[in-house]
N, C-alpha and C positions, 0 to 999 in steps of 0.2 A: 364298923360300917358307917362312917360319918356321912351325913348329907352334904351336898355341895356347899362350899364356902368355908371349909375348915383349913384349906391350904393357904400358905403364905406366898404370894407372888406380887411383883410390882405391876405387871401389865396383864398377866393371865388371870383367869377366874373373874374377869370383869366384862360387863356388857358394853364393849366398845362398839360404836356405830359401824355399820358395814362401810368399807372403804369405797364401794361402788354404788352406794345407795343414791347419792345425789344425781349421778349420771342417769340412773334408771328412772327415778321418779320425775325428773325434768324432761325426759325424752332425749337426752343428749347421747345416750348409749347407742352404738351402731350395731344393728343386727345384720346378718349376711344379706337379707333381702332388701335392706336399705341402701346398699352400695350401688353406685353408678360410675361407669367409666366411659370415656369418649368412644364412640363407634361401637357400643356394646350391642350384642345380639341376645336374643332370648332362645333358650334351649328347652326341649321337651322330649317326652317318650311316648311311644306307641306300645301299649300293653296287650297281651293276648286276650285276656278275659276268659280263657279256658284253663281247666285244671290239668289236662294231659292231652297233648296232641303233637303230631308231626307237622312241620311246616313244609307243605308240598311246593309252594311257589310264593315268592314275594316280589312285587313290582313297585319300584319307587320312582319310575320315570315321570308320572303325572305330578307327583309332589315336587320333584326337582325342577319341573318346568314352570312352577308358579313364581311370578315376580316377587322378589324379596326373600325367597328361600335360598339360603347360602350353603346348606349342607344337609344331606340325608344319608345316614349310615346304617348298615345292617351288620350282622356278624361277619359277613364275608369281607367287609371293608376295614376291619380293625385287626391289629396284630395279635391280640389275645382276648378272645371273647369271654373266657372264664377268668374270674378274679383269683388272686392269690388265696383268698379266704373262702373259696368254694362257690361263691355266687356268680351270676352271669351279668356282665355289663350289657351284652346283647346276646340273646340265645338263638340257636338254630333248632332247638327242640323245646317245646313247652312242657314244663313239669308242674306249674301251678299258675294261678290266675294273675299273679303279679309279675310274671316274666315279661321282659321287655324284648320286642322283636325288631324295633328300629328306633333311632333317635334322630332329631332334626334341630337345625338352628335357623332362625329367621329374623327379619328386621323388627318385628313386633309380635305381640301375643296372638293377635287375630290371624296374621299370616301363618304363624306356627300352627295354630289349630287347624287351619285349612290344609296345611301340608300333611299333618298327621292323618287327617280324614282321607286324604287322597292316596295314601299308601294302600295298595291292594295285597291282601294276604289270603292264600288258600290253605286251609288246615285239614288234616285228617284226625278227627277226634278219636281218642283212645280211652279204654276203660282205666279207671284210677283206683287208688287205695287211699282211704281217708281217715280211718280210726285206728287206734292202737290195736284193738281186737282184730280188725281186718288185716292189718299189716303183719300180724304174727301167724296168720293162717298158713299152713304148709303149702297151699296152692296159690298164695297171693302173688299178684304181679310184682316184679322187682322194680321199685321206683328208681333206685340208683344202683349203678353197677357195683359200687363198693359195699353195698349192703350184704350182710351175712345172716345165716340162720341160727337157730337155737338147737343145741344138743343137750338133752337133760336139763333144759332151762338155762343153759349157759351159752352166750354168744361165742360162736366157734369159727375161726378162720377156715377158709376153704369150702365153706358151705354157701348156699344161695339163700337170700332172704332180704328182709328190710331193716335188720338191726344195724345201727351205727356202731361198729365195733370199737372205734376210738372213744366212744362215750361210755364204755363199760367199766364200772368200778365195783369190785366185790369188797365186802367187809367180812372177815373171819376172825372171830374172837371166841375162844373156848370151844365147847362142843354142844351145839343146840340140841342135837338128837338125844344125847344122854340127859341134858338138863330138862327137856320136856317130860321125860319119864318121872322126874321128881316133882312135877307141878301138880297141884291140886285143882287148879282152874286154868283152862286153856280156851282162848277165843280166837277166831279168825274173822277179819273184816276187810272190806274193800271201800276205798274212798277215791273220789275223782275231783279234779279241778279243771278249769276252763282256759281258753285263750283270753288274754287281757291286753288291751291297748294302753300305751304309755300316756296318751292324751296330753302331751305337752302343747302349750298354746302356739308356739312358733313351729311351723313346719320345717322340714329339711330344706336348706338353701345354700347356694354358693355362687361365687363368680370366679371363673378361670381366666387368667390373663397370661398370655405367652409373651416371652421376650425373644424376638427374632435375632437379636445380636448375640446373646450367649446361650440361647437354647433352653433357658430356664422356664419352667411352668409354675406360676404362682397362683394358688387358689385361696381365696378368702371364704371361710366356711363356718357353718354352724356345727362344728365337729366337737363331739365330747372328748375324743382322743386324737389330738392333732397328728401325732406321729403314726397312728393307725391310718389316718387319711393320707399322709405322705406316701405310705406304701401303695395305696390305691393309685395315686397319680403316677408314680414310677412304674407300677405294674401295667396300668392301662396303656401308657405310652411306650412302654419298654425302653425307658431311659434310666440312666444312673440316678441314685437317690440324691446325689448332690445337685442335680438339675431339677429336682422336685421340691417345691416349697409350699407349706401350708401355714397360713396365719389364721389363728382362731379368732372368731368374732364373738361378741356377747351372745350367750345362749338364752333362749326363752324356754328353758326346760329341757330335760333329757331323760333322767332316771334310768340310764342304761340304753336308751333307744337310739341315740344318735351315733351309732357305730356303723352297722352294715349299710343301711340305706344312704346315710350321708357319705360313706366311703364310695359306694357305687355312683352316687350323684356327682361326687367330686371327679371320679374317673371319667364318667360320661361327658361332663362339662369340659374336662381337659382334652378329651378326644375331639370334641367339636371346636374348641378353641384352636387346636393344632390344625384341624382341617380347614378352618376359615381364616386363620391368622388374625382373628379379632377376639376381644373379650366376650365371654359367653356367661350369661346368668341363667341358672336353673333354680326355680323355686317349685318344690313338690306341692301339689294340691293336697287338701285334706283327704280326698277320696283316694288318691294315689298312695298317700302315706299309709292309709288303712290296708291297702292291698299289698304293699311291699315292705313296710317297716316290720321289724321283728316284734314278737309278742311274748308275753309271759307264757312259758311252756305249759300246756295241759299235762297233768300227770294221772296215771292210774296206779294207786297204791294197794297192794295186797299184803296185809300184815297178819302174823300169827304171834301171839304173846302168851306167856305162861307164868303163873305165880303160885306161891304156897298160899294156904288158906289164911295165913296171917298177913298177907300182902307183900311178901318179898318177891320181886320180879326176878326170875331165874333165866329166862330165855326170850329172845326176840328173833323172829325170822321175817324177812320182808322182801318183796319184789317191787321196785320203784321204776316205772317205765314212763318216759315222756314222749310226747308227739313232737318230733323234731321238725316236721314239715319237709319240703322238697330239698332245701339246702340247709346247711348248718355249720357255723364256725364256733358256736358257743356251747353246744350241748356237752362236749367232752370236758369242758372246764366246769360248767354248772353242775354236771353230775358228780364231779369230784367232791364238790361242796355238799351236794345232796347226800351222797354216800357217807361222808364223814359225820354228818349230823343225823343220819337215818335212825338212830336210836334215841334221839332227843337228849335232854339234859338229865339223863338218868344213869345210875350206876347198875348196869346190867352185865353180869359176868359172862354171858354167852350170847353172842350176836352173830347172825348170818344174814346179810342182805346183799342183793344184787340190783344194781342201778344201771340202766342203759336207756338209750333213745331209739326210736324207730323212724325211718323215713316214710313220709306220706305225700300225696299230691295236694298238700295244704300250704297256706301261709306258714312261714317258718317261725320257730321260737328263737329267742335270743336273750341277751342280758336285760334284766328288769329288776329294779330296786328290790333287793332281797336275794336274788340269784338262786332261786329254788326254795329258799327258807320259808316264805309264806305258805307255799303248797305243802311242804314237808311238815311244818308245825301244825297246820290244820289237821293233817292225817294223824300225826303222833298224839297230839293232845286229845283228839276225839277218841283214839284208841285207849288212852289212859282212862278217860271217863267211862268208856264201855267196860274196861277191865274192872274198874271200881264197882260198877253196877253188878257185874257177874260175881264179884267177891262179896257183894252186899256190904261194902266198906265206903266210908266217906272218902271222896277223891282227894281231899286235902291231906288226910292221914296217909293215903297211898303215896302221895308225893313226898310227904315227910319221911317216909320209910326208904324212899328210893332216889331222891334227888342227889346229884353229885355234891361232894364236899371236897375241900382241899386235900390233896394227895390221893384222891381216888383215881381210877383209871377210866378214861373215856372208852367209847366203842372201838377206837383205834389203838387202845392200849397206852395212850399218852397220860402220864402222871400230871395232875393239875398242881404244879408247884407254886403258882401265883395265887393271890387271893381269889376265893371262889365264893361269891356273895349270894348265890341264888337262894339259899335258905333264909338268910337274913332279909333279903328284899321281899321274898314271899310273905314272911310274917308281918313285915311292916305294911305291905300293901293290903293284906287281909284286914288288918286292924284299921288302917286309914279309911278303907272303903266300907267298913262294917259289913263285910261280905257274908259272914255266916248268918248274922241276924236277918239280913235282907233275903238271903236264899230261903230261910225257913218261913219268913213272912210271905214270900211270893208263892209258896206251895199251897197256901190257904185261899188263893184267889178263885173267883168264879166269874162268869160273864165272858163276852167276846174279846175284850181287850185285857191282856194280862202282861205283867212285867216279868222279866227274867234277868238273871245276872250270871255272867260267865267269867271264868278265871283261867289263865293259861301261864305256863312258864316256858322259858326257852334260853338258849345260849347261842353265841356266834363266834367262830374263830375270827380273830382280828387280822385284817389285811389279806394278802393273797396266800400266805402260808405256802403249803406244798403245791398249790394249784399252778403257780408260776413265780418266776423271780420277783422279789419285792424290793429291789434296789431303787435308788433315786439320786438325782443330783440337783444342786442348787448353787446359785451365784449371788453373792452379796457384795455390793460396791459402794464405797463411801466417796462422796464428792467433796470438792474443796470448801463448800459452804456448810458442810456438816450434815447434809441430807443424804439419804440412802436409797439406792435402787436395789430391789431384789427380783430374782427371777428363778423359776423352777420349771422342770420338764413336766410336772404334773399340772393339770388344767383346772381352771375355775369353770364350773358348769352351772353356777347358780346356787351352789351349796354353801358359799361363804368362804371358800378356800383362800382367796386373796386376803380377807380380813384375818382369818386364823393365822396365816403365814406372816402377816404383818405383825400381829401380836407376838408370835413366837420369836421373830427376828428382833423386835423391840425388847422383849424380855432378855434375850441373850446379849444384845449389844449394849443395853442401858440407854437407848435413845427414846425419844418421844414417838408415839404412833404416827402422829401427823407429819413427822419428818421422813417417813418411809413411803416409797412408791413401788408397787408391784406391777411390772410391765406386761405380764401375760405371755402366752406361748406363741412364738414364731419358730418354726422348726429349723430355720437357718441361724437362729440366735442362741439356742440352748440345746443341750444333749437330751436324747430320748430318756425319759425316766419311767417308762412303762405307762400303762393305761390308768386313767383316773377312774378306778372301779373298786369294788370289794370294800368300800368304806376304808380305803387305805390312805387317803390323802393326808390326814393329820397323823394318824397313829404311826404310820411308817414313812409316808412320803415326805413329811416335814422334818424327819430326822436329819436329812442333809442340810436343810435350811438352818436348823439349830447349830449343826457342826460348823457350817460356813460362818455364821454370825459370831459364834464363840471364838473362832480362829481370827476373824477380823478384829474382834475386840482386843485380843492379845496384842495385835500389831498396833492398834491405837493406844493401848496402855503404855507401850514402849515409848512412843513419842511424848505422850502426856507426862510420863515420869521424868523424861529429860527436861521438859518445859517447866515442870514443878520442882526440879532438882530433887527428885525422890529416889530412894533405893531401899528395899527391893521393890520389884514390880507389883507385888500383891498389895502394896499400900495405895495403889491407884483405885479410885472409884469413878465409874461412869454412870451417871444417873440423870435422867431427863435431859440428855444431850449436853450435860455439863461434866467437867472432869475436876476432881479434887483429891486431896490426900485424906486417908482415913483419920489421920491425926489432926488434920486442920480442915474441917468441912466448910469453913468460912472463906477460904481462899480458892476460888474456882476460876477455871478458864473454859470458854465455850468449846464444844467439840469442833466447831467450824475452824477455829484457830489450829487445832491439832491436825485436822485433815489438810488444811492449807500448807502447814509446815511439812507434812509428809509428801504432798504433791510436789512442792518446789524443791524438795531434797531428793526427789526421784525414788521414793520408797513406795512399796506395795500398798495399794488402797482397794484391791479387789481380791476376793477369795472364792474359788470354786471348790466345793466338797462333794464327795460321793459317799453314800451310805449303803452298806450291805448288811442285811439282818443276819443273825446267827444261823448256821446251817440247820436244816431240819431233815431228819432221816425217816422217810416214809416209804413203805413197800406197797406199790400200787397193785401188786398181785394178790396180796392178802389184806390190804387196807389196814395194816398195823404200823405204828410208829408215831413220831411227833409230827403234828400236822400244822399247827399254828403256834406262834410265839406266846400268845395268851388268848383269853376268851373274855367276852363281855356277856353279861347276864341281864335278863329282863323278866318282868312280870306285868301282865296287863289284865285289868278288870273292866268288863263292859257291861253296861246296864241298858236294857232295851224294853220297848213295849210292842207286843205283837197283837195285831188285829186278826183274830182267827176267822173272821167273816170275809176279809178281803185279802189276807196274806201280807198286808203292809207291815213292815218292820220300822219302827221309829227308834233310832239309837239315841238314848237320853244322855249318857255320860260314858266317857272312856278315861280311865286313870291308868297312866303308863309310867312304870318305874324302871329306870335304866342305870346300870353300872357303867359309868363313863370314865372310870379311872381318875383322870383329871379333866375337869371341865375347862376348856380353853376360853370359851365365850358363852356364858349361860343364856344369853338372848338367842344366839344362833342355835344352841342345843335345843332350847324349847321350840324354836321355829321348826327344826327338823322333826320333832315329835308331833307338833300340830299337823304338819303336812303329812307325816306318816300315818296319823290316825285317819285323815280324810281318804288317803289312798287305800288303806286297809279296809275301810268301811265299804268302798266301792267294790273291792275284791270279794268281800263277804256277801254283798247283797244285790248289787245291780249290774256290775260290769261283766260283759261277755261279748266277745267278737263272735257273732253267730256265723258258723260255716256249715253249709249243707252240700255234700258231694263236691267239696273243694271250692264252691262258690261262696263269696263273702257277702252276707246279707246286711252287715253293719258297716257302712262306709263313711259315716259322718256323725257329728255330735247331735244331730237331730234324732237319731235312733240309738246311739250308744250312750247309755245313761250313767253318768258318774256324779258323785256328790258335789253340790255347789255350796256357797256360803249359807244358803237357806236350809241346807240339810245337815251340816256338821253339828255334832253334839257338844255339850259342855265337855271341855278337855282339861285334864289335870296332869301335867308332866311332873314327875318326881325324879330328881337327879341325885345319884349316889356316887360317892368317890371312894377310892381305896389307894393304897400304896403299891402300885404295880410298876416295875421298872422298865417294862418292855417298850412301851410306846413313847412318843415325843413328850417330854415332861410328864410322863405317866398317862397320857391320853389313851383312850380306847375308842373303838369304832362306835358310831351312833347313827350315821346317815341311813343305813339299811336296817339296823335293828329297830329304828323308830317305827317302821311299818310291818315288820315281819310277823309279829304275833297278834296284831290287831284283828285281822280277819278271823283267826282261830278263836279269839276271845268273843267276838260278836256271834260267831257260829255257835259257840258253847252256850251263850246267853239265850239265843233263839231255841236251841235244842232243849234247854231247861224248861221252856214254856211248852214246847210240843210234847215232851215226855210226860209232863203232868196233865196236859189237856187231852192228848190222843194216844199216849203210850208208845210213841214212835220218835225216831230221830232221823234227820237228813244227813246224808253222807256224800252229797255232791254239791259243790259250789257252782254258781252263786245261789244263795238262799233268796231267790227273787219271789215276786208275788205268786206265781203259779206253783212253785215248789212248796212254799210255806202253806199256801191255801189247800193244795191237793195232796201233798205229801206222797205217800206210797202209791196212791192211785195214778200219779203222773208217770208216764213211761220214762225210762232212763234218759234216752236221747243224748244230745250233746255231741261235741266234736272231739272228745278225748278218747 
């Protein structure tokens, strides 16, 4: 288990400056809202503001009569009101407050606002369903026609209810009923989490430009997944995909959130551009983004766990239910990951869990950094702590007895054949943070302000795995001056993908980093490589970049060998954009001469390669099989100070240790961890989109409290490496793991204080002022 820096690479493992850094810090980078086109209109939406209602009548005549208004559209005016991904471009029935009932385009923002106010809508308000508990009641109103009911706790086709059937994933390993009979200690607990906003600084934005000559619709957009956005354009306009083009602009943050709402915005702008024949810009306001953008799903976890008196965990049973909201395209995939990880990073021989979502008349859940793992880890690690208390056993010893090790079987029955570092990372982090001594010291505290320390473990399947195909494509082109253009279907969303891919291509080709330019995603210029999600960009998405670069290198070596009069080919070395023979490193020719020679002799200078990961065999009916090519592991230690008189929690320090396989760029890796800690801190303590009877009470950053530079603690990232062959140059996922366990670790630290001070623990996030101060005396509440 070496720390980062033990591997030998020419370009990788080095803190190369970000290739997009100068553009961003100088303001040269163009965001979607910065774009201007001649004759451009401004587009906007009229939202219902109601959680459940029929639209009795809608009158747009007054709005259309306003000078400068160029289009007003309702569901009756467009070819396909419902999107391919389940959401509504424009609805004819209101199912939640973010539903759009009309869209308009005008010459300027002031005229647009006047037009939207002039649209007259008559509603018939209806009773709604808002919480997981209410959605599961036998007599609950059915929110969506495709919802089903439960039979013996299992979602069942042919029944009526609010369960999202496609989101159901069972795990069945061993026999929990028989295993519980052998347990000396059994506990049952419930944990809950909240709706959380992504809080990216840049709101959703796009400009749609139609070409009347060839019928093409081009949209310049703040899209996380450009090909996802292209589907919305083609779908909304009902045109062939080869007439729909999306060009990704620089993103000002995403974290999974710029998928659904950006896609809908792109579709709406395209509809308005087609209707008017003019470019249309749509920039979503912060308040609108809060209403319609996806959120981190709230979960209700009910777990039952049993162990022998010496701490060997024999059985785990669980029900994991998330609040999907009124529409959902992500729950079925997110719940796949939640189910796979539902037993945590523990070797439990008997597991039975059921994971599914329910429809409600709420804002909807969606992809959010971690994709269910922050919620699941909070519940799992809280459960392990409570089991240790019931056993009267040190929780560290309980983990030592049960953590997975190499060649163990996961909850899905997958044998861990690759390096499994969780135990080594745990011991290292415990020693580095002086966890045991501090924990004992803090038990002796008195007074209103007390310190606590928390420790959690976790793992994450790398890439998409069995959730979805994890293939990708990339193109590498050498130019006659020896410089290189690279392109990939996976997208830069601010995470540093362009820099990582540049380093990977440079490593494979033997050229200088500064000689490579990554051009970014234009859906008309490169093939669809799937979504940039699941922390797959480097671990799997970059495999095609490496393949393409290596193949191009072989072509360049052929010409270099001829020019150097060498044979065989393996005597050629390309290093720092120079070519020479292994036997004669003093005689060099520039790569530019090699490229020029190939160009003017008509030989290939560009390579496109496709990568398909090895097949995984997973049975979705039993939740058994191989689910991911490999796993990354992490341990997080959090230290806090709790003011028992006010409920305020001050996070003092977070130490975060991660198995990265191979660290492509240590500066980027540490940056991911720093950002992940801040995000996990908000999840644990302050962030919640407050929803009451479907109405959103938190619609801007003046009331939605997330950590700022003044709040973040001392942060200590620790990077571990191992020899794992599955990822690109051995890399593993880090973007999402960087935040997944932080909330759970902070919650553990706070609970360590509350347990000593009041003999209780909190089981619902966030641990805000009221919950920490009032504890059990505070009613449960919440929107989960």
